[in-house]
KOLPA-157151 format. One record per residue (C-alpha): residue in one letter; z, y negated, x. Coordinates in steps of 0.2 Angstrom, whole numbers, plus 5000, padded with zeros to 4 digits. Each point is the difference from the previous one (the first is absolute). Last residue first. Example, Ala and Ser with C-alpha at 12.3 -4.5 7.8 and 13.67 -1.06 7.14 Angstrom:
# residues 2
s503650055068/a500350174994/
This chain:
# residues 672
n541448896081/g499550034982/d498550115003/k498849864995/h500749885013/y498449905000/t500849894987/d499149884987/h500949834997/c500549934984/d501450114993/i500350075017/c500749845006/s501249984986/y499549894986/k500250094984/k500349914983/i498749865003/k500449874988/y498649885004/n498650104992/i498549894996/v499450034982/d498450084993/k500550024982/e500150164989/k501849964997/i500349995018/k498750075012/i500249985018/t499249875013/k500750025017/h501449905009/c500050065018/d498449945007/e499849874986/c501449905007/e499049975016/l500750095016/k500449915016/e501849994998/h500150194997/a499650035018/g501749945005/d501149944986/i500050004981/k501750054993/f500050114984/k501449984988/t499349844992/d500549824998/r500549955018/n498850095010/h498549974988/e500449814998/f499449924984/l500249824997/s498449965009/l499050104988/d498749874996/e498750094989/w500649924984/k499949825007/v501249864998/d501050084986/t500750125013/h500050195001/c501250125008/d501749984992/s499249894987/c499350154991/k501750054996/k500750175006/d500650174993/n498550024989/f499050005017/q498850154997/g499849964982/y498149994999/h499849915016/i498749884992/d501449944989/t499049884988/h500649825001/c500749904986/y501750084997/s499950085017/c500349845009/d501849984992/k500249844990/n500450104984/k499349904986/n500949904986/q498649944989/t499849815000/y498149995003/l499350134988/f498249944997/y499349994982/g498950094988/g498649994987/f500049815000/e500949984983/h501150145004/n500150134986/k498850115010/d501250005014/k499450055018/k501249975014/y499449935016/e501250055014/h500649875012/c499850065018/r498150005004/e499849884986/c500849865009/t498750015014/v500650055017/d499749885015/k501849955003/h500650184999/s499350035017/n501249885008/i501349934988/l500150004981/k501949984996/f500850114987/d501549924992/t499049894989/d499849814998/k500049945018/n498950135008/h498850024985/d499749824999/f499149964983/i498849865002/t498650094990/k498150005000/h499550114986/f500449874986/s499049885009/e500249815005/t501249974986/t501450095010/h500950164998/c501650085007/k501549894994/e498749904990/c500150134986/n501749944995/v500350124985/k500549904984/n501550004990/n499949824993/g500050044981/e498650024988/q498449985009/s499350174994/p498850085013/y498249994996/s499350164993/t500350185005/s501549975010/i500850105013/s501849985000/l501049885011/s500349864988/q500550114985/p501150115011/t501049845005/p500249915016/k501349875003/n499549825002/g500749865011/e498650025013/i498550084994/v500250195001/y499850125014/n501350134997/e499050084986/f498750055014/q499650184995/k500149984982/i498250024995/h498949955015/p498449954991/n500849834993/k498749924989/h499449825004/c500049854989/d501949964997/v500550125013/c499449885014/d501149854993/k499249854993/e500250024981/e500649824994/t498349964992/h498949854996/f498250075001/t499850074983/l498250034993/v499950024981/i498650084990/g499849994981/d498150005002/k499949824993/n501349945013/a501950034998/g501249884991/n500950124989/s498749994986/k498850115010/d501450145000/t500250075017/h499150095013/y500650015018/p499249945017/k500950065016/h500449875013/c500350125015/q498450105001/n499149864990/c500249885014/s498950105012/v500950075015/v499249945016/e501449895007/h501350134994/s499550115014/g500949895013/d500649844992/l500249924983/k501549904999/f501150014985/d501049844997/t498549894997/k499149915014/n499350165006/h499050014984/e499149845005/e499550075017/v499450164991/s498849904990/y499849964982/e498250014998/s500150124986/p498850154998/i499649994986/f499649844990/r498349995006/d498849875008/q500949854992/n501550015010/h501850084999/c501749985008/k500449825003/s498549964988/c501150054985/d501149845003/d501850044995/d500949934985/k500150164990/f500050125014/e501150144992/d499649954982/k498950154996/h499250045016/p498450094992/n499249834996/d498450044991/s500449924983/t500549845009/h498450005010/c499149844995/k501449885002/i500950115012/c498749975014/s500349815000/n498549894999/d500849894986/k498749864997/n499150104987/y498249944996/t499350054983/l498150055000/y498649904992/k498450085005/k499049934985/k499250174997/y501850074997/d500249894985/g501749944998/k501350035013/l499950165009/s501550075010/h499949975018/c500850145010/e499050154993/i498749884995/c499449975017/n499550185003/l501050095013/k499350095015/k500449855012/h501950014994/y500150175009/g499949925017/e500049815001/i499849854988/k500849855007/f500949894988/g500049825004/t498449964990/l499049985015/n500250195003/h499050044985/n498449955009/f498750034986/s498450095001/k498849964987/e499049895011/d499650145012/i499249905014/d498650055012/k499949845010/f501150075014/d498850155001/t500450185003/t501749975006/n500749964983/h500649854990/c501049964985/d501750085003/e499550035018/c500349825004/t501950034999/e500549855009/g500549884986/f498849934987/k500049825006/r499950075018/r498849865005/h498850074987/p498550005012/d500950125011/d499050035016/k501249925011/k501350124996/h498850155002/c501050105013/s501850004994/v499349934983/c499350174996/t501650105003/s500250135013/e501449915010/n500750025017/p498250035007/v500050155013/i499749955018/n499650125014/l498150014999/k499849905016/d498649894993/t501149954985/h500550124985/c499349904986/s498249965005/r500250125014/c499650144989/d498349944996/e499749974981/k498750104991/l501350104990/h500949844995/k498449954990/g500550134986/t501550105004/l501250035014/p501750074995/f501549885004/k501750084998/d499950184994/v498250035005/a500349935017/h498250025005/e499350174994/k498449924994/k499849935017/d499750175007/f500750025018/i499050125011/i500249895016/d499450085017/n500849885012/f501550125003/s498850135006/s499750194996/e501850024993/t499549904985/h500649824993/c500149924983/r501250114989/e500450095016/c501249865005/n501250024985/d501449915009/g500049844990/f498749865000/v501249875008/n500550135013/e499649895015/h498250004996/i499650045018/d500950174998/d500250085017/n501950005000/k500150114985/h498750125008/c501050165001/d500850024984/v499049864993/c498550124998/r501050104988/k500350194999/y500450015019/k501949995002/i500650115015/g501550104995/k499650145012/h498850005015/k500849885012/l499650045018/k501350075012/y499749935018/r500150135014/w501350035014/k499550165009/d500850175003/e499350084985/y500649864988/f501249865004/i499849874986/q499549825001/k500149894984/l499049954985/p498149985006/k499049944985/h498950124990/c498849864993/a499349925015/e500650155011/c498650114992/n498749895007/v498849924987/t498250045000/k500050114984/h501049864991/q498549895001/g499150104986/k501050144993/l501550105006/p500850124987/f501849954995/n500950144991/t499550125014/l498650115001/n498949865005/h501049985016/n499150155007/f500950055017/s499150095013/i499649875013/r501349884993/a501550105007/n499649945018/k501850035006/f500150194999/d498450035011/t499450175002/e501050104988/d499449904985/h500849874989/c499849924983/n499950154987/a500550115014/c501849944999/n500250104984/k501849954996/n499549894986/d501549894996/i499649865012/q501449885004/e501150145007/q500349925017/h498149985003/v500250065018/d500750164993/n501250085013/l499850174993/h498450045009/c500250195001/s500150054981/v499349834997/c498350065005/n500050154988/t499550165008/d501750074999/l500950105014/g500950164997/l499450115014/y499849975018/t501650075005/t500949965017/k501649914995/i500150084983/n500050175007/v499550114985/n500750174998/e501649944992/d499149924986/k501249874992/f499249855009/l498350074995/s500449974982/k500049815003/d498149995001/k499849825005/i500250025018/n499749835009/e501849995006/k499950175009/k498549965011/h498150044999/c499349834999/k500349925017/e500350185007/c498250044998/d499549875012/i498949854993/k498349965006/k499050094986/h501149914987/a499349835005/g498450044992/n499950174991/l501050155000/k499550124986/f501450074990/g499650184993/t500850095014/l498350055007/d499549825003/h501450005013/n498950085013/f501250035014/k499549935017/k501749925003/y500950164994/g499350105014/g498449975010/k499150154995/n500050044982/p501050104987/w501749945008/t501150155005/i501749974993/l501450125007/d500049905016/y499950125015/r501250065013/d501549994988/a499950194995/f498250055001/h500250134986/e499149894987/k498349914999/h499849884985/c498249944998/d499150174997/e501750084996/c500049914982/n498450094996/k498449904997/k498850014985/e499149845005/i500149944981/n501650064993/i501050035016/a499549865012/q499549874987/n501550034989/h501149995015/y499349835004/g500649924984/k499850044982/h499350154990/a501650014989/n500250185005/v499949955018/r501249854997/k501350124992/k499850135014/i500349875013/a501749944992/k500550184998/h500050045018/c501350145000/k499250134989/y498349925002/c499950075018/s500150184994/d498749954986/k498849945014/q499950185007/i500450035018/l498950115010/s500850095015/e500550164991/g501450085010/k501250014987/k499249974983/a499749854989/h500449895015/c501049844997/q501750064993/i499550185006/c500449955018/n501849964995/k500950165005/s499150005017/g500949835005/e499649824999/l499849934983/d501349865003/k499049945015/h498649954988/a499949815004/k500550035018/s498550115003/l500150195000/r500250115015/g498550105007/p498850144996/s501450104991/f500250185006/i501849975006/n500549954983/v501549885001/d501750044992/i501149925013/d500850165006/a498450094997/f499249885013/v501350055013/v499950194997/g498150004998/s499949915017/f501050135008/l498950144993/l498549905005/l500649975018/l500550195001/f498350054995/t499249895012/v501150065014/k499750184996/l498149974999/f500049925017/d501050145007/m498650124994/
């Protein structure tokens, strides 16, 4: 009886003590450290559907462990295997009411986490991955699911969630240094041996399939080592993968050319990748522009002309350059043997053929298509073949009616600009043009003559050619605006050619070539060059009151300068460059705080070096809440939660209540 009394008193005393700290005396044991906030009889139903019921439903766990619930519902990870497939309950692996004596996590097989079957997670460990400790991969910096950082029920330091299965998610220090755009490392490497990429890499999937002897070449022969880089605790050579020229043989084999480049760089015309000695050259394709092989020349050995080393090209392609000793005429009829002879047989002579070059007027180009009588008028009976001979060989003698230049080049030789092949285009070179007072440089070098020297029609009796067309080349119009239309309207009216004042006429958008009356012309060269209209020499820091420094250096003009559409504008619209903008950050940048800091400027906290850099902000100085003690260990997100402002998720920085009780729960429920 005394023992029962003592037992009852002990239980009564214990009930008083435990009641004082709100602990259920019928609990099988204290909760783990992770669940210590749920201690007490009032919190039993937080996990147990009913008081006294031992089984915990998984939905109870999901109330807090939302990240686990999300992966289970998505059928991903180990918990999908355990719950959806093996039909386990949470408490099968996570044992509670043992206080700190046991780990809350019970690994599903003997041997602990080191014997864990990682295949159940959906990411099979192969090769070198089998030897790596869990902590090597499962660490804070490798977590890609950033939503876990905001989940108060996930311990970022110990969680196994949030990793990506992509190689570069863990191996950020890319040994290729961003040369290869494709981030699928498995295309070349496997998990057993990272260095030996050639085992699994199929080079035929690249723009340069390996054929013939190229299959036996070591990778380093083409992918040259560039420099050493420190990668995964070792110094390694970085191989060149990007920017390698490969389309032509000479890109790699320029120094191997035994012909010393005398036959050009089109090696594949004669050789193959199987062997350099396999010649596929067709003699019928021999120098088709300079010296095509026909007749008996097709049977000649290459060495007859190109020497035994095959590295000499004859300086001339005329018959006499090789057959000078064979000329029975002793050069009486000049050196153009082909006028009478051919390569089929030297004795096969066309007696009707006449070497017009011996007359002093060489017939070339378009003249070869003409009938003799078009230049030589008939005299007497045509059958007697009497034709007049004109000693004047000048172009204008025959082409007076075709002259489109009027009297502009009256005393000049037409051959300075034209030849007998065709009248257009002119042979007047850029070098010749640069001797004038208007030098052609930059983009002007490739502009056709007609774009500046416009043809116009006139009365045929006014000195024009037979079609009434006159081409003018002598002009005083040499300024940019004489040929180019101004797309900027009146934005740059202060930039005028020295000595002139701007006028609305010279600055307006023209629908045709600008009038050349007056000298009020915009000085386009203040910003533009002839190299490219889009490549400017404008210095924003010197020529404006807004300097582009730090992050603003890399911003394109269009990000700040608005494009204004205008159906009346010749180009459909124009950019606003000279508008008077407010220089405050908020003019261009959206306020992600939605008006919380209307009493401050962005530059009070942020810099233009990096937006995330808040080094200008000091919490103890710039707010009414001093951070000290345990608060110094907190992350910003621990206090500044996401709220709704205008239906938008916004981080709340203007916390109205910040007394202790506003953030921390109290055990003093009765107010004491």
